[in-house]
N, C-alpha and C positions, 0 to 999 in steps of 0.2 A: 372537082367538087365545087359547086357554086357557092359564093360567099353570102352568108346571111349577116345582116347588120343588127347591132345591139346597142341600145342606149339606156343606161340606168340613171334615173334622175332622183336627186335628193332635195327636198324642200326644207331648208334650215331656218328655224324661226323660234324665238322665245318671246313670251309676253313682255311688254314694256314694264320694267321694274324701277325705272329711274325716279328718284325723288324730283319733283318738278321745280324745286327751288335750287337744289344743289346740282341737279342733273347727274346724280351719282346713285349707284345702287347700294343700299345699306343692307345690313345683315337680315337674313330671313331664317327664323328659327327652324323651320321645317327642313331646311337644306343642310343642317348641321350633320357632321362637323365642318362641311364646307361653309363659306361665308354666306353665299346666296346660290340660287338655283342656276344662274348663268355659269358661275364658277364650277359648280358640281357637274353640270351637263357638259361643259367644255372638257373637263377632265375625263368624263366617261365616253364622250362621243367625238367632239370636234378635234381634240388633240389626237386620239387614237386613229382617226381617219387620216390625219395629216402624216402620221408615222405608223402605218399599219404593218404589223409583223407578219412575215411569211416564214414558216418554220420547216425544217426537215424532219425526218422520222425520229431523230434523236432530240428534238426540241431546241435545236440550234437555229439561229436566225440566218436565213439565206437572202432575205431582202427586206428592206423597210420601204414600203410603197407610200407615195403621196396619192391617196385615192382621188383627190380633187383633180389630179391630172388626167384621170381616165373616166370619171363619171360626170354627167351633167348635173349642175346644181344651181340653186339660188340661195342667198343669205339675206335675211331681213336687214335693212340698213341700220336700224337701231341696235340689232345684235352685233353687227360688224363694228359699230362705233364703240361698243363695250369691249369687243375683242381687241381692237387696235390699242385701247388703253390698258387693258388688264391681261391680255394673252397675246402679246405682239408676235411671238414666235409662231403660234398657230395661225394668226392672221396673215403673216408673211407666206406661210405654206399655201393658204387659200389663194392668194394672189399669184403665187408661183405656179400653182396647178393650172390656173386659167391661162397664164402666159405660155406655159409649155404646150398646152393643148392647142392654143392659137398657132404656135409655130408648127405643130405636127399636122393639124387638120385645116389650117387657114381660117378657122372660126373657133373662138374660145368656148370652153365648157360653161362658163358662168352666164346666167341670165339675170335680169333685174327682178325686183319684187316691189309691189305696192308699198309705199314708204312706211305707213303706220299699220299695215295689215288690217285696214278697214274693209267692211263688206261693201264693195263698190255699187251694187244695185240699190243699196239703201242710202247712198250718199248724194249730196247735191252736185250740180254740175261743176260749181267752183271747187268743191272738195275733191271731186274726181280729177279735175285738171291739175290741182296742186299736188295731189298724191302721186300722180304719174310723173309730173315734171320734177318733183323733189327726188323721186326714185331714180330717174334717168341721170340727174345731176350727180347724185351720190355714186351711182355706178361708174360714170365717166371719171369721176375724181379718183376712185379706187383702182379701177382696172385699166385706166388710161386708154379707153376706147369706148365708142358708143355701144349701148346695149342693142342686141338684135331681137331678143325675146324678153318677155316679162311674165312673171308668175303673178296671177291674181289671187289675193287672199282667199283661202278656202276654195279656190277655183270658182268663186262666185262671179257670175257673168250676166250681163245684159248687152243688148246691141249698142247702146250709147257708150258703154265702157270700151267695147271693141273699137268703136269709131274714134274715140279719143286716143286710144293706143295707136291706131293707124295714123291719125293726124300728127302724133308725136314722133312718128318714124319707126315704131315698133313693128317688126315683121311677123312675129308669131307669138302664140301663147299655148298653154297646155291645159286640157280639160279632161274630166272623167268621161268615159264612154256613154254613160246615161245622159250626158248633157247635149248629145246630138238628137235632133228630132227628125231630120230628113236629109237625104243626100241626093245629088243629081250629077250627071256628067257636066263638064264645063261647057260643052257645045250645044246642049239642048235642055229644055225645061221638063225633064222626065224625072220628077221628084218621087222618091220612095221613102215612106216612113220607116224609121229604124228605131231599135232599142239597143240596150247594152249588148245583148246576145247576138244581134245581127249586124252590128257595125264592123266594118273592116278597119281595124285600128292600125294597119301596117302602112298607112300612107297619110300625108298631110292633106288637109282639106282647105279650100278657099271659102271664106265667109264674106259675102258681098255686103257692103255697107253704104250708107247714104252718100250722095254726090260722087258716085263712081269709085269710092275708096274700097279697099278690101284688106283682109288680114288672113294669114295662114293659121290654122288650128290643128294641133296634134291631140289625139285621144289616146291615153295610155292604156295598157293592158290591165283591165280591172281585176280579173281573178288572180293573175300572177302578182300584182301589186298587193292584193289582199293577203295572199299566202306569205309574202315577205313580211308584211306588217303585223299580221295577227296569227299566223298558223305555224310559226316555228321553222320556217324554211332556212333560217340563218344558223340553225344549230350545227350544221355540218357543211363546210365549204364545198365538198365534192357533190353533195346532194343539191345544193343551191345551183352549182354549175350544171349539173346534169339536167335539172328542170329547165334552166335557161336555154341550154344548147339544143335540147330536144324540141322545145317550142319554137325556137328560132328557125330550126330546120324544116318545120312543117311548111307545106305548100311550096316545097322546093327552095326554101330560104328566101322567098319573095319579100320585098319591102323591108320595113324597119320594125323590129320588136322593141318596144319602149315600155318601161314601167316607171312608176313614180310613187314615192312614199315620203313620209317625214324623214328627214335626214337623221333625226335622233334615234330612229329605229336601229341604226348601226352603232352598237356600243352602249347606249343608254337604255333603250327598251330591251335589247337582247345583248347581254354581255358577250364580248368577243365577236359581235356581229360584224365589226369592221374587218376581222380576219377572214370571215367567210366571204365578204365582199371583195377583199384584196385577192383571195384565191380565184374567184370568178373573173375579176378584171384581168388577172395575170393570164388566165387561160385564153380569154378572148384577145388579149394583146398579142399572144403568141399564135393566134389563128387556129387554135384547137377546134376540131369538129367543123372547120370551115367558117367559123364565126369571127367577125371583126367588130371593133368598137368604133362608134362615131358619136356625134352629138346632134342635137336638133337643128342647129343653124347650118352645120356642114351638110347634113342630109338634105335640108331644104334647098340649099344652093345647087345640089346635084339633081334633085328630084322635085321640081316645082309641082304644085297641086294639079292633079288631073280630074279631081272631083270637087264639087261644091258641097257645102253643108249648111244647114240651118240649126241654130242653137235653141235650146230650151231656155226661154227668158227667165231671169231670176232663179237660176239653178246653181248648185254648188256640188262639191265632191263629198261633203261630210253630213249633208242633211237631205234626206229623201223627200222632204217637204219643200225643197227649194232654198229659200233663205229665211225660213220661219224660225230656225234655231236662234237667230239673232234679234228676234223681236216678239216671240210668242211661245206659249207652252205647247210646242208641237209634238211632244213625245220623245224627241231625241234626248238622251240622257236619263229618261225615266226608268230604264231597266237597271240602272246602277244602284239606286236607293228606292226600294219599294215603298210606296206611300208618299214619296216626295213629289213636288211639282215644280214647274218652272214658270209659274204665273208672274213671278217677279221680273221676268225679262221685259215685258211690255212697259211697265212703269219706268224701268231703268232707261230703256230706249227713249220713251216719250220725254222724260225729264232732261236727259242729255241733249236731245234734239231741240227742245224748247230753248235751252240755254244757248246752244250753238247758233241757233237762228238769231237770237238777240245779239250775240257776240258779232256775228257777221254783219248785221245791220249797223252796229256801232262801228265796226271796222270800216265799212264802206262809206258811212256818213262822215265820220271824223277824218277818215283817210283821204277823202276827196280834197281836203285842204292841205294835205301833207305829201301825198304821192302824186306823181304825174298821172298814173292810172292805178288805182288801188288793187284791182284784180290782177293786173300784170305784175305788180310788186309782190303780191302774195304767191302767185304761181312761180315766180323766179326767186323767191326767198331761199329755196333749196340750194341755190348756187352759193349762197353765203354759208349755209349750214355745212355744205360739203367742202368748202374751201375753193371752189372754182372761181369765186369772186371775193375780193376783200370787202369788208364793210364800207370802206371809202369808195371803192369802185361801184358797189351797189347804190350807195347814196347819190353819187354823181349822176348815175344813169336813171334813177327812179324816184328820188325825192325832188320835191319842188325847190326851185332856187330861192335863196334868201331866207330860209327858215332859221329862226334863232335856236339856241342850244336846247331850250325847253321843248320846242316843237319837234326837233329832230329826235330827242329822247322819247317823246310820245309816239313817234312813228315806229321806233324800234320796239317799244313796249307792246304796241298793237300787233306787230308781227309775232312776237313771242307769245302773246295771248292766243293768237290763231294756232300756233304750233301746238300748244298744250290742249287747246280745244279739239284739234284733230286727234291728238293722242288718246283722248277719252273714248274714241270710237274703235279702238283696236278690238278685233273680233273676239279675243279670249274673254272679254268681260261677260259675254253671254254664252260661251261655249259649254261651260261646266254646269254643275248641278245646284249651286246655291248662291244667293246674293251675298252671303257672308264670307265667301272665298276671297283670297287676296286679289284676284283679277278684277272683279267688280269694284272692290274698295279702291284699287289703284285708279280705275277709270274715274271714279268720283273724286279722287284726289287731284287728278289732272284737271278736272273741271273746276275744282276749288281754286287751283292756281290760276287758271284762265279767268275766272270770275274776279279774283283779286287784282289781276292786271287790268281787267276792264274797269274796276272801281278806281284804280290809280290814274286812269285816263278819262275819268268823268262819267263812267257808266253807273247806272243805279245798281243797288245790291240785288243780285240775281238768286241769292240763296232761297228766298221764299218761292220763287218760280220753280226752282229745281225740286224743292221738298214737296211742293204741291203734287208732284207726280211720284217721286221716289218714296214719299211717305206712305203711299198706297201699297208698296211692295213689302213682302215679309220673307224672312229667312225660314227655311224648313227646320232649323234648329231653334226651338223655343227659347233657349237661353240667350240667343243673339237678338231676338226681337224683330221689329220691323225696320223699314228703311230709315225712319227717323231715329231709332235707337242706334243703328249702325253709323249713321251720320254723326250723331252727337258723341258716341263713345270711340269710334274708330277713325273717322275721316276728319272731322273738324279739328281734333287735337293735333293733326299733322300740319296745320297752317303755320307758316313761319312768319315772324315779325322781326324787325331789327333787333329787338331784345333777345329773341331765341337764337338768332343767327350769331350775334356777338357772344352769347353764352357758349355756344358750341365751339366758336373759335377759341375762346379763352380756355375751355375745358380741354380742347385738343392740345393746345400749347402746354397746359399743365400736365396732361397725360404723357406727352412726349418730352417733358422736362425742358421746354423751350420758352417758358414765360419770360418776357424781357424784363430787364431791370429798369428802374425809374430812369427816364430819359432815353431809353432804347425802344425799338419796335421790332415786331416779327409778323410774319404773314402766314395765313392758312389758305390753302387752295382746294377748291372743288371744281369740277368741270363747268358748273353753272355759275359760279361766283368765286370771288376771293375776298378775304378780309385782312386788312392791314391794321394791326393793333399796336397802339403806342401806350406805354405805361408812364403815367405821370407820378403816381405816388403808390407805395406799397406799405401798409401798416400805418403807424402814426397814432394820433390821439383817438381815432375811432376804433383802434384795435388791430392786432396782428393780421387778422383775416380781411381787412378792408383794403381794397385796391381801387384806384381810379385811373382813367385814361381817356383816350380818344380812339375812334375806329372809323374806317371807311370801307363800305361794302361796294364792291365793283361787280356788276352783273355782266355775264357773257352776252355779247350781241346787243348790249344797250350802251348808250353813249354817256350816261350820267351815273354818278354813284350816290350812295346815301352816307352822309357824314353825321356823326353824333358823338357826344360825350357819354361816358358810361361810368358806373360805379358797381363794383362786385363786392357783395357782402358775404363773407365766408365765416360761418359760425365756428366756435371752438370745436375741436374734435377732428377737423381736417377733411370731413366728407365733402367733396366738391359739389355733389348733387344736392346737398342740404342748403347751399347758398342761393342767392338770388341776384339778378341783374337789374339795375335801374338805368334808364337813359335820361339825358338832359341834366348831366351834372349831379345826379343823385336825387333830383326832385321828382322824377317820374314814378310811374307804377313799378313796384317790385315784382319781377317775373321769376318764380322759383325755377332753378335749373332742372328740378325733377319733372317739370312740365314737358321737357323735351320728349318726343315719342320714343317708345321702346327701341325701335330699330336704330335710332341715332344715339341713344344711350349705350346700346350694345356696341356700336361703332367706336364710341369713346372707350368702352371697356376693352375692346380689342387693341386699340392704340396703346392703352396702358399695359395690358398683359404682354403684348409683343415687346414693348420696350423693357418691361421689368424682367421678362424671361430671358431676353438677350443679355441683359446685364448680369443676371444670376448665372447664366451659362458661362459667360466669360470668366466670372469669378471662380466657378467650380472647376473649369478647365485649368485655370492657373493654379489652384490649390491642389488638385489631384496629380499634378506633375510630381509633386513630392509625395502625396499620400499613397500613390500606387506603389512606390518603392517600400512603403511600410506595411503592405499587406504580406504578412509572414506566412511561410508554409505551416501547415497544421502539425501539431504534435500527435503522439500516439493516442488512438481512440477518439481524436477530435473529428467531428463530422461537419461542422460549419464554423464560420468565423465568429469569434467573440464580438459581441455588440453588432451582430449581423444587420440588425434593422438600421443602424446608423450608416454602415457601409452601403446598405441598399439605397439610401437616399442619394448617394453619390454614384449610383450604378452607371448612368448614362455617361458621365464624364470619365469614370474609370475605364469603361469600355473604349471610349475615344482614345485614351492614352495608349491602350494596347493596339487598337486597330490602326492608328496612325504611326505606330512604330516608335512611340516615345519611351516605352519602358519594356524591359524584359519581364517575363511573367512565370510564376511557378504553376505547376499543374493545378494546385488547389485554387489559385487566383482565377484561372480560366474556368475551372469547374464551377466556382461560385458565381461568376458573371453569367455563365451559360444557364445555370439553374435559376437564378433570380430574374433573368431577363425574359423568361417564358411568357409571363403575363404582366410584365412591368408596364406601367402607364406611359413611360417615355419611349417604349420600344419603337412605335411608328415614327415618332419624331427623329429618333436616332437613325433609322434606316434612311430617312430623307437627308439628314445631315451628311451621312457617309456617302450617299449618292451624289450630293453636291460636291463633296471633296473629290470623288473620282472624276466627275466632270471637270473640275478645276485642273486635275492632272493632265487632261487632254488639251488644255490650252497652251502647254509648253510647245516650243518650236519642234522638239523631238520628244514626244511622250515616251516615258520609260515604262515598257511593258512589265518589267520585273517589279517595279515599285507599285504599279497599278494592281498586278496580280496579288502582290503581298497584302495590300489593303483589303481586297476582296476575300482572300483566304483567311486573314486574321479575323475579319468580321464574322465569317462562318464559324470560327472556333468558339465564339461567344454567342452563337445562335442569332446573329444579326445578318439578315439578308438585305444588302443595300438595295435601294430603289435605283436601278441602273437605267431606267428608260431615257432620262435626259442624256446620260453619258453615251448610250447606244445611238441615240439620235445624232449627237454631236459627231460621233465617230463616222456614222454613215454619210453625213453631209460634208465632212471635212477630210476624212482620212481613208475612206474605203478604197480609193484608187491608188493609194500609196502602199506599195508592197513592203516597204520598210516598217509599216505599222501593222503588218499581219498578226504579229504576236499580241498586239494590243486588242485587235478584233477578237482573237481567240479568248483572251482573258475576259472580254465583255460578253461572251456567249454567242459569237458569230461562228458559223460553220467554216471549216477550212475552204480555201479557194479550190475549185475543181481543177 
């Protein structure tokens, strides 16, 4: 039977959510109970794909597959930055998947992605060059190899973008089938017009570019990709595989069957979609139905293009109107909210473009006296962001010699200004249906930060220029108003100042019970900055709530800090948000702590509640070691515990004592815990705690299967099903090849060895 070749590609990306001062993602209410949408989608998609379960007919685990090892994929650089900080185990599996595919196929599964997910045909030449160079630097730093391919944001393409990709050494990209306009053989100019239905997608095409350059382009299977993304093909793994293998076998299995979807389709959009994918990948890995897995780079190495293609200029995969979705009311999204329009897209694009043009002029003019070549410095700044170059190495190679400290700091501020200016053009700001959504507001916030940096380096205030355009836009929700209203109520309040930054540092230290004593200091760190707080005086003649001190704000990728004296006035009652911060030794303007935006106040609330809950949990566990022994058996005709509501408040810690084997228990004790736990608000938290305890047992040199099984069994007796995913993952990566640990595997839900 001839072998058919299969490549499943996932495009993994999240809108930029970082606060542009702290470079950290703060809570998003709509993602609750998760802290933010990155965290939630990682738990629903990225992590399950890294440890995808394959089950037998009895629901037991027969394999935990790293899908990244067998699928083609790209991750947005800004998303990977968050993952490396906040989900390092998942991040490590992504890198491992690429490394293992490289060893197996000679070419890794990972390809690069445009750095900020901007729409390349709408970008300037300098922006295009920077986005490509930053993406390639980021890729090399993470995967320890050059990128062979690059995903274009929204697959939006024009010839200039392809030419710049080729100049940067990129060998291929991936487009939708409707983005091809004509094809011809390599050896003759016999061009044939094509559309989506007539294009042969089973081969790579050569796109010829200016000055003799060229790049390969793949066109994915449109109907099949659509079925995966929107038609429920992932509901059953065998159905998914049946469709794949039958299509792959058509035309005698000729060429490459390739499909491409958003990676979040697997698990986030379709729950358990990662399991359907894992089943299909396992079938192809085993060569079932004569099908084998490959990736784009490996296939291209074996099968160079035999045909040429011409692209449709300014086209994309998610807008039938080309790239109008990102600058006009083209009709895309209109079907979601009848009566709504997207006329706001034009003013938003125009305003951000006008600001960015002025920022670029400022960068090039002022930068000409700071950088040896300002454009070269900007294009190569991604090497600093990725860690390929240290700031000192970058400065030695690209800053002019003999600059004083102030000039060097100005140079770094200009580069940071350009970074956030580019961030404001991420495609998601225009993708959805309203100006009042979080994505357009984030784009405006990035612009606000870039304008602030411009002002700190001598540029005029660009807010009037921005609002002359954005003020013409309106939300479809009358309660939100127009662009001016959204700017005043949602965006401008996000602007940070030394007062608000120091206020947040002090409040964090307070929430975490780390406020220094007079004469001492403490630090608070965010990825974008750190604050060192020194306490000079607490209390005194001005009252018990009065504190004074000094602080230094140090910015990431900037060479100078901001030093200032501060005074914190905290009124009677102890509400930390009711106080205010003054700079300049108490003589400056008083900034109320309540002015801090909701997301950052919520972050402070989380810091407090985590600390307080951990303290309370520790106390409850300590007290219930005794209390569990005092839960006496019921007397005749007794149906529940006396003062049951008080015992109920200690339910989680009482369960813990039983589950961890700390106490013997009567039948009535267990029945009470099982009954009261059915809808207990602490139930989910306890399942996670017990799951972590089980994982901890696996860290022993020789894990005790009997002890582990005992914890799981006792948890079940009080209706607590431990969250065993992390423990199962740990077993699979550390112990699955150790036959002495077979009993541990059985206790964790793995099938017996065959």
